[in-house]
N, CA, C, O and CB atoms as a CASP TS submission, in Angstrom:
PFRMAT TS
TARGET T0000
AUTHOR 0000-0000-0000
METHOD Language model
MODEL 1
PARENT N/A
ATOM      1  N   UNK     1       0.844  -1.174   0.000  1.00  0.00           N
ATOM      2  CA  UNK     1       0.000   0.000   0.000  1.00  0.00           C
ATOM      3  C   UNK     1       0.895   1.246   0.000  1.00  0.00           C
ATOM      4  O   UNK     1       1.905   1.297   0.703  1.00  0.00           O
ATOM      5  CB  UNK     1      -0.963  -0.006   1.225  1.00  0.00           C
ATOM      6  N   UNK     2       0.515   2.231  -0.787  1.00  0.00           N
ATOM      7  CA  UNK     2       1.237   3.498  -0.848  1.00  0.00           C
ATOM      8  C   UNK     2       0.627   4.438   0.196  1.00  0.00           C
ATOM      9  O   UNK     2      -0.361   5.120  -0.075  1.00  0.00           O
ATOM     10  CB  UNK     2       1.172   4.126  -2.293  1.00  0.00           C
ATOM     11  N   UNK     3       1.225   4.468   1.388  1.00  0.00           N
ATOM     12  CA  UNK     3       0.673   5.226   2.507  1.00  0.00           C
ATOM     13  C   UNK     3       0.695   6.727   2.244  1.00  0.00           C
ATOM     14  O   UNK     3      -0.209   7.448   2.665  1.00  0.00           O
ATOM     15  CB  UNK     3       1.440   4.916   3.777  1.00  0.00           C
ATOM     16  N   UNK     4       1.716   7.190   1.556  1.00  0.00           N
ATOM     17  CA  UNK     4       1.794   8.618   1.243  1.00  0.00           C
ATOM     18  C   UNK     4       0.633   9.030   0.344  1.00  0.00           C
ATOM     19  O   UNK     4      -0.013  10.052   0.577  1.00  0.00           O
ATOM     20  CB  UNK     4       3.139   8.954   0.566  1.00  0.00           C
ATOM     21  N   UNK     5       0.378   8.232  -0.676  1.00  0.00           N
ATOM     22  CA  UNK     5      -0.728   8.522  -1.597  1.00  0.00           C
ATOM     23  C   UNK     5      -2.071   8.471  -0.861  1.00  0.00           C
ATOM     24  O   UNK     5      -2.932   9.326  -1.070  1.00  0.00           O
ATOM     25  CB  UNK     5      -0.727   7.519  -2.777  1.00  0.00           C
ATOM     26  N   UNK     6      -2.241   7.469  -0.005  1.00  0.00           N
ATOM     27  CA  UNK     6      -3.464   7.348   0.774  1.00  0.00           C
ATOM     28  C   UNK     6      -3.672   8.583   1.651  1.00  0.00           C
ATOM     29  O   UNK     6      -4.781   9.109   1.741  1.00  0.00           O
ATOM     30  CB  UNK     6      -3.423   6.082   1.638  1.00  0.00           C
ATOM     31  N   UNK     7      -2.602   9.037   2.292  1.00  0.00           N
ATOM     32  CA  UNK     7      -2.683  10.232   3.125  1.00  0.00           C
ATOM     33  C   UNK     7      -3.070  11.449   2.300  1.00  0.00           C
ATOM     34  O   UNK     7      -3.927  12.231   2.711  1.00  0.00           O
ATOM     35  CB  UNK     7      -1.355  10.479   3.832  1.00  0.00           C
ATOM     36  N   UNK     8      -2.449  11.613   1.147  1.00  0.00           N
ATOM     37  CA  UNK     8      -2.746  12.757   0.291  1.00  0.00           C
ATOM     38  C   UNK     8      -4.206  12.761  -0.146  1.00  0.00           C
ATOM     39  O   UNK     8      -4.855  13.807  -0.155  1.00  0.00           O
ATOM     40  CB  UNK     8      -1.835  12.753  -0.931  1.00  0.00           C
ATOM     41  N   UNK     9      -4.712  11.601  -0.505  1.00  0.00           N
ATOM     42  CA  UNK     9      -6.101  11.508  -0.964  1.00  0.00           C
ATOM     43  C   UNK     9      -7.069  11.798   0.173  1.00  0.00           C
ATOM     44  O   UNK     9      -8.009  12.574   0.007  1.00  0.00           O
ATOM     45  CB  UNK     9      -6.383  10.119  -1.553  1.00  0.00           C
ATOM     46  N   UNK    10      -6.844  11.181   1.321  1.00  0.00           N
ATOM     47  CA  UNK    10      -7.792  11.352   2.422  1.00  0.00           C
ATOM     48  C   UNK    10      -7.716  12.743   3.035  1.00  0.00           C
ATOM     49  O   UNK    10      -8.731  13.270   3.491  1.00  0.00           O
ATOM     50  CB  UNK    10      -7.540  10.310   3.491  1.00  0.00           C
ATOM     51  N   UNK    11      -6.535  13.344   3.054  1.00  0.00           N
ATOM     52  CA  UNK    11      -6.428  14.666   3.669  1.00  0.00           C
ATOM     53  C   UNK    11      -6.965  15.765   2.764  1.00  0.00           C
ATOM     54  O   UNK    11      -7.275  16.856   3.242  1.00  0.00           O
ATOM     55  CB  UNK    11      -4.986  14.958   4.025  1.00  0.00           C
ATOM     56  N   UNK    12      -7.078  15.503   1.482  1.00  0.00           N
ATOM     57  CA  UNK    12      -7.574  16.538   0.569  1.00  0.00           C
ATOM     58  C   UNK    12      -8.916  16.173  -0.062  1.00  0.00           C
ATOM     59  O   UNK    12      -9.361  16.832  -1.002  1.00  0.00           O
ATOM     60  CB  UNK    12      -6.555  16.791  -0.525  1.00  0.00           C
ATOM     61  N   UNK    13      -9.553  15.138   0.446  1.00  0.00           N
ATOM     62  CA  UNK    13     -10.801  14.628  -0.138  1.00  0.00           C
ATOM     63  C   UNK    13     -11.861  15.718  -0.330  1.00  0.00           C
ATOM     64  O   UNK    13     -12.460  15.810  -1.401  1.00  0.00           O
ATOM     65  CB  UNK    13     -11.364  13.528   0.742  1.00  0.00           C
ATOM     66  N   UNK    14     -12.092  16.522   0.670  1.00  0.00           N
ATOM     67  CA  UNK    14     -13.119  17.569   0.589  1.00  0.00           C
ATOM     68  C   UNK    14     -12.515  18.960   0.450  1.00  0.00           C
ATOM     69  O   UNK    14     -13.196  19.958   0.685  1.00  0.00           O
ATOM     70  CB  UNK    14     -14.008  17.524   1.820  1.00  0.00           C
ATOM     71  N   UNK    15     -11.270  19.033   0.078  1.00  0.00           N
ATOM     72  CA  UNK    15     -10.572  20.310  -0.003  1.00  0.00           C
ATOM     73  C   UNK    15     -11.256  21.285  -0.970  1.00  0.00           C
ATOM     74  O   UNK    15     -11.329  22.482  -0.694  1.00  0.00           O
ATOM     75  CB  UNK    15      -9.131  20.083  -0.430  1.00  0.00           C
ATOM     76  N   UNK    16     -11.745  20.787  -2.079  1.00  0.00           N
ATOM     77  CA  UNK    16     -12.407  21.648  -3.060  1.00  0.00           C
ATOM     78  C   UNK    16     -13.623  22.370  -2.512  1.00  0.00           C
ATOM     79  O   UNK    16     -14.006  23.425  -3.019  1.00  0.00           O
ATOM     80  CB  UNK    16     -12.814  20.841  -4.247  1.00  0.00           C
ATOM     81  N   UNK    17     -14.233  21.805  -1.473  1.00  0.00           N
ATOM     82  CA  UNK    17     -15.413  22.429  -0.880  1.00  0.00           C
ATOM     83  C   UNK    17     -15.088  23.753  -0.202  1.00  0.00           C
ATOM     84  O   UNK    17     -15.987  24.559   0.040  1.00  0.00           O
ATOM     85  CB  UNK    17     -16.048  21.487   0.119  1.00  0.00           C
ATOM     86  N   UNK    18     -13.829  23.986   0.105  1.00  0.00           N
ATOM     87  CA  UNK    18     -13.429  25.267   0.671  1.00  0.00           C
ATOM     88  C   UNK    18     -13.793  26.387  -0.302  1.00  0.00           C
ATOM     89  O   UNK    18     -14.162  27.486   0.114  1.00  0.00           O
ATOM     90  CB  UNK    18     -11.910  25.282   0.987  1.00  0.00           C
ATOM     91  N   UNK    19     -13.686  26.103  -1.585  1.00  0.00           N
ATOM     92  CA  UNK    19     -13.879  27.116  -2.613  1.00  0.00           C
ATOM     93  C   UNK    19     -15.321  27.241  -3.091  1.00  0.00           C
ATOM     94  O   UNK    19     -15.776  28.341  -3.404  1.00  0.00           O
ATOM     95  CB  UNK    19     -13.002  26.813  -3.775  1.00  0.00           C
ATOM     96  N   UNK    20     -16.049  26.116  -3.150  1.00  0.00           N
ATOM     97  CA  UNK    20     -17.412  26.179  -3.691  1.00  0.00           C
ATOM     98  C   UNK    20     -18.484  25.808  -2.674  1.00  0.00           C
ATOM     99  O   UNK    20     -19.675  25.849  -2.985  1.00  0.00           O
ATOM    100  CB  UNK    20     -17.527  25.270  -4.883  1.00  0.00           C
ATOM    101  N   UNK    21     -18.078  25.452  -1.484  1.00  0.00           N
ATOM    102  CA  UNK    21     -19.038  25.075  -0.455  1.00  0.00           C
ATOM    103  C   UNK    21     -19.430  23.611  -0.555  1.00  0.00           C
ATOM    104  O   UNK    21     -19.047  22.906  -1.488  1.00  0.00           O
ATOM    105  CB  UNK    21     -20.272  25.943  -0.550  1.00  0.00           C
ATOM    106  N   UNK    22     -20.193  23.179   0.417  1.00  0.00           N
ATOM    107  CA  UNK    22     -20.641  21.789   0.472  1.00  0.00           C
ATOM    108  C   UNK    22     -21.956  21.669  -0.286  1.00  0.00           C
ATOM    109  O   UNK    22     -23.005  22.089   0.202  1.00  0.00           O
ATOM    110  CB  UNK    22     -20.803  21.305   1.947  1.00  0.00           C
ATOM    111  N   UNK    23     -21.892  21.105  -1.460  1.00  0.00           N
ATOM    112  CA  UNK    23     -23.095  20.912  -2.278  1.00  0.00           C
ATOM    113  C   UNK    23     -23.553  19.473  -2.069  1.00  0.00           C
ATOM    114  O   UNK    23     -22.781  18.535  -2.264  1.00  0.00           O
ATOM    115  CB  UNK    23     -22.821  21.215  -3.813  1.00  0.00           C
ATOM    116  N   UNK    24     -24.766  19.309  -1.684  1.00  0.00           N
ATOM    117  CA  UNK    24     -25.297  17.986  -1.354  1.00  0.00           C
ATOM    118  C   UNK    24     -25.253  17.050  -2.564  1.00  0.00           C
ATOM    119  O   UNK    24     -25.426  17.478  -3.706  1.00  0.00           O
ATOM    120  CB  UNK    24     -26.734  18.106  -0.836  1.00  0.00           C
ATOM    121  N   UNK    25     -25.023  15.785  -2.291  1.00  0.00           N
ATOM    122  CA  UNK    25     -24.855  14.773  -3.338  1.00  0.00           C
ATOM    123  C   UNK    25     -26.001  14.738  -4.340  1.00  0.00           C
ATOM    124  O   UNK    25     -25.737  14.691  -5.541  1.00  0.00           O
ATOM    125  CB  UNK    25     -24.708  13.420  -2.711  1.00  0.00           C
ATOM    126  N   UNK    26     -27.268  14.758  -3.906  1.00  0.00           N
ATOM    127  CA  UNK    26     -28.344  14.722  -4.910  1.00  0.00           C
ATOM    128  C   UNK    26     -28.289  15.904  -5.884  1.00  0.00           C
ATOM    129  O   UNK    26     -28.632  15.772  -7.058  1.00  0.00           O
ATOM    130  CB  UNK    26     -29.697  14.705  -4.214  1.00  0.00           C
ATOM    131  N   UNK    27     -27.853  17.053  -5.377  1.00  0.00           N
ATOM    132  CA  UNK    27     -27.741  18.231  -6.245  1.00  0.00           C
ATOM    133  C   UNK    27     -26.562  18.052  -7.197  1.00  0.00           C
ATOM    134  O   UNK    27     -26.683  18.304  -8.396  1.00  0.00           O
ATOM    135  CB  UNK    27     -27.571  19.530  -5.402  1.00  0.00           C
ATOM    136  N   UNK    28     -25.416  17.615  -6.658  1.00  0.00           N
ATOM    137  CA  UNK    28     -24.224  17.408  -7.489  1.00  0.00           C
ATOM    138  C   UNK    28     -24.488  16.436  -8.632  1.00  0.00           C
ATOM    139  O   UNK    28     -23.985  16.609  -9.742  1.00  0.00           O
ATOM    140  CB  UNK    28     -23.070  16.894  -6.636  1.00  0.00           C
ATOM    141  N   UNK    29     -25.274  15.426  -8.347  1.00  0.00           N
ATOM    142  CA  UNK    29     -25.500  14.369  -9.335  1.00  0.00           C
ATOM    143  C   UNK    29     -26.811  14.524 -10.099  1.00  0.00           C
ATOM    144  O   UNK    29     -27.265  13.594 -10.767  1.00  0.00           O
ATOM    145  CB  UNK    29     -25.479  13.030  -8.655  1.00  0.00           C
ATOM    146  N   UNK    30     -27.414  15.706  -9.995  1.00  0.00           N
ATOM    147  CA  UNK    30     -28.671  15.946 -10.698  1.00  0.00           C
ATOM    148  C   UNK    30     -28.496  15.776 -12.207  1.00  0.00           C
ATOM    149  O   UNK    30     -29.351  15.200 -12.881  1.00  0.00           O
ATOM    150  CB  UNK    30     -29.200  17.353 -10.382  1.00  0.00           C
ATOM    151  N   UNK    31     -27.390  16.278 -12.721  1.00  0.00           N
ATOM    152  CA  UNK    31     -27.109  16.097 -14.146  1.00  0.00           C
ATOM    153  C   UNK    31     -25.612  15.867 -14.326  1.00  0.00           C
ATOM    154  O   UNK    31     -24.804  16.353 -13.534  1.00  0.00           O
ATOM    155  CB  UNK    31     -27.587  17.333 -14.978  1.00  0.00           C
ATOM    156  N   UNK    32     -25.258  15.151 -15.336  1.00  0.00           N
ATOM    157  CA  UNK    32     -23.850  14.891 -15.627  1.00  0.00           C
ATOM    158  C   UNK    32     -23.109  16.184 -15.948  1.00  0.00           C
ATOM    159  O   UNK    32     -21.940  16.341 -15.595  1.00  0.00           O
ATOM    160  CB  UNK    32     -23.718  13.906 -16.792  1.00  0.00           C
ATOM    161  N   UNK    33     -23.789  17.100 -16.612  1.00  0.00           N
ATOM    162  CA  UNK    33     -23.174  18.370 -16.972  1.00  0.00           C
ATOM    163  C   UNK    33     -22.820  19.185 -15.716  1.00  0.00           C
ATOM    164  O   UNK    33     -21.719  19.725 -15.611  1.00  0.00           O
ATOM    165  CB  UNK    33     -24.117  19.175 -17.886  1.00  0.00           C
ATOM    166  N   UNK    34     -23.751  19.265 -14.780  1.00  0.00           N
ATOM    167  CA  UNK    34     -23.508  19.995 -13.536  1.00  0.00           C
ATOM    168  C   UNK    34     -22.373  19.356 -12.758  1.00  0.00           C
ATOM    169  O   UNK    34     -21.484  20.055 -12.272  1.00  0.00           O
ATOM    170  CB  UNK    34     -24.777  20.043 -12.676  1.00  0.00           C
ATOM    171  N   UNK    35     -22.395  18.038 -12.635  1.00  0.00           N
ATOM    172  CA  UNK    35     -21.340  17.331 -11.900  1.00  0.00           C
ATOM    173  C   UNK    35     -19.973  17.584 -12.533  1.00  0.00           C
ATOM    174  O   UNK    35     -18.993  17.800 -11.820  1.00  0.00           O
ATOM    175  CB  UNK    35     -21.633  15.819 -11.860  1.00  0.00           C
ATOM    176  N   UNK    36     -19.902  17.559 -13.850  1.00  0.00           N
ATOM    177  CA  UNK    36     -18.635  17.791 -14.549  1.00  0.00           C
ATOM    178  C   UNK    36     -18.129  19.214 -14.314  1.00  0.00           C
ATOM    179  O   UNK    36     -16.932  19.425 -14.119  1.00  0.00           O
ATOM    180  CB  UNK    36     -18.800  17.533 -16.055  1.00  0.00           C
ATOM    181  N   UNK    37     -19.031  20.181 -14.334  1.00  0.00           N
ATOM    182  CA  UNK    37     -18.630  21.567 -14.100  1.00  0.00           C
ATOM    183  C   UNK    37     -18.107  21.756 -12.676  1.00  0.00           C
ATOM    184  O   UNK    37     -17.082  22.408 -12.476  1.00  0.00           O
ATOM    185  CB  UNK    37     -19.808  22.513 -14.359  1.00  0.00           C
ATOM    186  N   UNK    38     -18.795  21.199 -11.697  1.00  0.00           N
ATOM    187  CA  UNK    38     -18.363  21.322 -10.309  1.00  0.00           C
ATOM    188  C   UNK    38     -17.008  20.646 -10.099  1.00  0.00           C
ATOM    189  O   UNK    38     -16.138  21.179  -9.410  1.00  0.00           O
ATOM    190  CB  UNK    38     -19.413  20.715  -9.365  1.00  0.00           C
ATOM    191  N   UNK    39     -16.841  19.486 -10.690  1.00  0.00           N
ATOM    192  CA  UNK    39     -15.575  18.763 -10.553  1.00  0.00           C
ATOM    193  C   UNK    39     -14.427  19.551 -11.181  1.00  0.00           C
ATOM    194  O   UNK    39     -13.329  19.602 -10.628  1.00  0.00           O
ATOM    195  CB  UNK    39     -15.679  17.371 -11.202  1.00  0.00           C
ATOM    196  N   UNK    40     -14.677  20.154 -12.316  1.00  0.00           N
ATOM    197  CA  UNK    40     -13.649  20.948 -12.995  1.00  0.00           C
ATOM    198  C   UNK    40     -13.228  22.137 -12.132  1.00  0.00           C
ATOM    199  O   UNK    40     -12.039  22.436 -12.024  1.00  0.00           O
ATOM    200  CB  UNK    40     -14.162  21.440 -14.367  1.00  0.00           C
ATOM    201  N   UNK    41     -14.194  22.813 -11.520  1.00  0.00           N
ATOM    202  CA  UNK    41     -13.888  23.945 -10.652  1.00  0.00           C
ATOM    203  C   UNK    41     -13.084  23.482  -9.439  1.00  0.00           C
ATOM    204  O   UNK    41     -12.071  24.092  -9.097  1.00  0.00           O
ATOM    205  CB  UNK    41     -15.182  24.648 -10.202  1.00  0.00           C
ATOM    206  N   UNK    42     -13.529  22.410  -8.790  1.00  0.00           N
ATOM    207  CA  UNK    42     -12.825  21.892  -7.615  1.00  0.00           C
ATOM    208  C   UNK    42     -11.391  21.518  -7.961  1.00  0.00           C
ATOM    209  O   UNK    42     -10.461  21.902  -7.251  1.00  0.00           O
ATOM    210  CB  UNK    42     -13.561  20.674  -7.041  1.00  0.00           C
ATOM    211  N   UNK    43     -11.206  20.784  -9.031  1.00  0.00           N
ATOM    212  CA  UNK    43      -9.874  20.345  -9.431  1.00  0.00           C
ATOM    213  C   UNK    43      -8.981  21.537  -9.777  1.00  0.00           C
ATOM    214  O   UNK    43      -7.802  21.558  -9.423  1.00  0.00           O
ATOM    215  CB  UNK    43      -9.967  19.391 -10.624  1.00  0.00           C
ATOM    216  N   UNK    44      -9.540  22.513 -10.459  1.00  0.00           N
ATOM    217  CA  UNK    44      -8.771  23.699 -10.823  1.00  0.00           C
ATOM    218  C   UNK    44      -8.301  24.482  -9.609  1.00  0.00           C
ATOM    219  O   UNK    44      -7.163  24.950  -9.570  1.00  0.00           O
ATOM    220  CB  UNK    44      -9.594  24.594 -11.713  1.00  0.00           C
ATOM    221  N   UNK    45      -9.167  24.624  -8.623  1.00  0.00           N
ATOM    222  CA  UNK    45      -8.801  25.349  -7.414  1.00  0.00           C
ATOM    223  C   UNK    45      -7.748  24.583  -6.615  1.00  0.00           C
ATOM    224  O   UNK    45      -6.816  25.185  -6.083  1.00  0.00           O
ATOM    225  CB  UNK    45     -10.040  25.605  -6.551  1.00  0.00           C
ATOM    226  N   UNK    46      -7.886  23.288  -6.529  1.00  0.00           N
ATOM    227  CA  UNK    46      -6.912  22.471  -5.808  1.00  0.00           C
ATOM    228  C   UNK    46      -5.550  22.541  -6.508  1.00  0.00           C
ATOM    229  O   UNK    46      -4.522  22.708  -5.851  1.00  0.00           O
ATOM    230  CB  UNK    46      -7.400  20.998  -5.708  1.00  0.00           C
ATOM    231  N   UNK    47      -5.543  22.417  -7.824  1.00  0.00           N
ATOM    232  CA  UNK    47      -4.283  22.483  -8.579  1.00  0.00           C
ATOM    233  C   UNK    47      -3.618  23.849  -8.416  1.00  0.00           C
ATOM    234  O   UNK    47      -2.402  23.925  -8.238  1.00  0.00           O
ATOM    235  CB  UNK    47      -4.533  22.193 -10.072  1.00  0.00           C
ATOM    236  N   UNK    48      -4.388  24.909  -8.476  1.00  0.00           N
ATOM    237  CA  UNK    48      -3.833  26.260  -8.320  1.00  0.00           C
ATOM    238  C   UNK    48      -3.206  26.430  -6.934  1.00  0.00           C
ATOM    239  O   UNK    48      -2.139  27.030  -6.800  1.00  0.00           O
ATOM    240  CB  UNK    48      -4.934  27.326  -8.541  1.00  0.00           C
ATOM    241  N   UNK    49      -3.864  25.907  -5.920  1.00  0.00           N
ATOM    242  CA  UNK    49      -3.337  26.006  -4.569  1.00  0.00           C
ATOM    243  C   UNK    49      -2.061  25.187  -4.418  1.00  0.00           C
ATOM    244  O   UNK    49      -1.102  25.637  -3.791  1.00  0.00           O
ATOM    245  CB  UNK    49      -4.381  25.546  -3.557  1.00  0.00           C
ATOM    246  N   UNK    50      -2.047  23.999  -4.986  1.00  0.00           N
ATOM    247  CA  UNK    50      -0.858  23.156  -4.906  1.00  0.00           C
ATOM    248  C   UNK    50       0.318  23.817  -5.610  1.00  0.00           C
ATOM    249  O   UNK    50       1.440  23.774  -5.106  1.00  0.00           O
ATOM    250  CB  UNK    50      -1.134  21.777  -5.516  1.00  0.00           C
ATOM    251  N   UNK    51       0.085  24.416  -6.747  1.00  0.00           N
ATOM    252  CA  UNK    51       1.155  25.106  -7.480  1.00  0.00           C
ATOM    253  C   UNK    51       1.693  26.270  -6.677  1.00  0.00           C
ATOM    254  O   UNK    51       2.903  26.483  -6.600  1.00  0.00           O
ATOM    255  CB  UNK    51       0.653  25.599  -8.841  1.00  0.00           C
ATOM    256  N   UNK    52       0.779  27.024  -6.076  1.00  0.00           N
ATOM    257  CA  UNK    52       1.183  28.182  -5.282  1.00  0.00           C
ATOM    258  C   UNK    52       2.005  27.748  -4.076  1.00  0.00           C
ATOM    259  O   UNK    52       2.989  28.400  -3.727  1.00  0.00           O
ATOM    260  CB  UNK    52      -0.047  28.977  -4.826  1.00  0.00           C
ATOM    261  N   UNK    53       1.605  26.643  -3.434  1.00  0.00           N
ATOM    262  CA  UNK    53       2.300  26.164  -2.243  1.00  0.00           C
ATOM    263  C   UNK    53       3.645  25.509  -2.555  1.00  0.00           C
ATOM    264  O   UNK    53       4.509  25.432  -1.682  1.00  0.00           O
ATOM    265  CB  UNK    53       1.428  25.187  -1.508  1.00  0.00           C
ATOM    266  N   UNK    54       3.827  25.047  -3.765  1.00  0.00           N
ATOM    267  CA  UNK    54       5.093  24.382  -4.109  1.00  0.00           C
ATOM    268  C   UNK    54       6.127  25.376  -4.608  1.00  0.00           C
ATOM    269  O   UNK    54       7.287  25.015  -4.809  1.00  0.00           O
ATOM    270  CB  UNK    54       4.860  23.304  -5.168  1.00  0.00           C
ATOM    271  N   UNK    55       5.728  26.607  -4.809  1.00  0.00           N
ATOM    272  CA  UNK    55       6.673  27.627  -5.313  1.00  0.00           C
ATOM    273  C   UNK    55       7.552  28.159  -4.213  1.00  0.00           C
ATOM    274  O   UNK    55       8.399  29.018  -4.459  1.00  0.00           O
ATOM    275  CB  UNK    55       5.925  28.784  -5.964  1.00  0.00           C
TER
END
């Protein structure tokens, strides 16, 4: 088991919610288009933060 990877995943699991708030699962999954847009925003914010912190 890759413990470092497991730690990274579990410690940042809900990190994207800092930026867009906690959107309830039924709302997130109402449509594939909405879910894809929310995921893209979350991933973009997480990546931007990681880049900023690694500089």
